[in-house]
Phi, psi and omega in degrees: 000152179274162172286165180300320181292319178296321178296319180296318180293316178299315180298320181290322177300316180295316181297315181291316181297320180296330179280318189260337186061024180238147176305145186254126180256174184294325180296318178298319181294322178301322180286332187266330185292147180270359178245155179275110181222141180287159178298323180296319179296319179297317179297320179297317180293323177296323178297320178294319178297324178291319178301325180280355178080016182271335173226165183206159174274145173260327178223204181273359181291166181280351181288158179232157174233154179292144171268171175300325178295322178294318177297321180296317177299316180300314182294323184280330190232337191246340187294137175234134182295151179258142176293138179279149177303144183297333183270005183295317180301315180297319180296316180295321178299320179292320180294327179271359185284076179220164174270104181267132181265338184219157175303317182301330178295320179293315183294318178298316179297322182296324178296320178293317180299314182295321178294318179295323181291329189249339188065024175246180177273125185250142176232136174225120176266133182293160178302160184287088187295347180295346179265001171286160183257151180279127176257336178194141171227125181207170175237148179240116178294136175250333174197187181300328185230023176224139182209168175238128175267133184235130178239123180247134183240168187292346177270008179085002182280148178232122178248141180218153179221140175266141182224143171251121184271151174299158183298333184271008177231131179256161178298324182298323178300320182285330184302318180292325178291321181297323179301318179294318179297319182299318178297321185287327187259345183300130180091348178272158180283156176299324179298316179299309187290321182293342180269355179298140175278167177299321180297323179296317179293319178299321178296319179296324180287332182067033182229171176284162179279085181250185184300315183297317181291323178293323177296319179297320179298317178294322178299315179297318179299319180294321181292321184275349183303315179297342182286336187290338179232147177288148177279129180249126179250136184237141175215149181079034182303319182292341175299333178297322179284323179298329183267007181285134190281333185239084184289346179279346180275086187293326180296315179292323177299317179296316180295321179295319179296319178295328179299328181296337181275006179236075182298339180295331178294315179292325178300316179297316180298316184292315181292324177296317178302316185284313186290327183279349185224058185293342184283343183270132175292319171227122181256140182241128171244124179279166186308315182285356176261355178266149186284350183255123181296332179299336184259020185295338180261014184238168171231145179246121178251130179228149177213143178263133174249145187249134181237048176057229182291350184269007174095190182240154174231181183229138173246137182216152175230138173239116183214181183294153180302328183268036177285159175283091190297321183298318178292316184294319180292318177297318180297316181295320177299319180290316185295319183295327177291321179295318178296317178300319178297319179298318181290319178297323177296320178294314181298327184298339180287346184249010179276000000 
């Protein structure tokens, strides 16, 4: 552990560097520190911090910048939350003041709001819809051999799929089977039903394994497939490029841009961040702690928001390593509560 004076100097170097984006020297620290310390003492303490790998030189100047190790020490031991502006609640209420038709609309909107507030890339994963309950499953004939399967859940969401049936199977044949399935699955969670085996469904139908029942099983699998993964919404993708430290490195810029077209990669990073660190209200992984070298100059912040019986979702920010962490962490803590309130208000309409 560092001494109190060393911690104060490290914290001030990080604060000044985050504001100015310039290496911090002893003279600047003398002006900023709240304690009376000589320039020589500051230089000695800076030398010790450099030996410990907490700060580093970027050029031959006497100024120093925080290292990733220094940021980690700051995050683990020195960070203090910042008070949010008094008008933030009012601003968020105005930003969310829309008529939302679906849960996904709220979650998508929240990603844009968070990105606009921070100028970073924002990710929001929708609540775990697999824990919602089925209120209705039915099919709607569109023609003799075309139909729409409709799944309605307790969160007010409606999922549908269009199907073209083989010539030897009619919609009427399936309708009677669907009635039996509807009775069997109504009130159960999506998670329960999506885990049913084919044999379980055949047993529920009380019929032989024929063409019509096999088509219904495939239909059910297709309808439940989106339930197996949370929906991830991303906003502010270009902010990732704006925050890139080496704009002359065209190859890395191109690779970084291509990375944006693979949201599943970010989904894995975000869920790993959240699931592995449930004790943290907001967890931070620095660039050298992330598995992708392309993100070495970034930090990933994640937080879980809770929506009661409707499950949990995830809010995340990807921004530069030298971001103002105290503000961002406080904002994310505040934002996730506001998002949870918005979703609970929406869900309350379907109780």
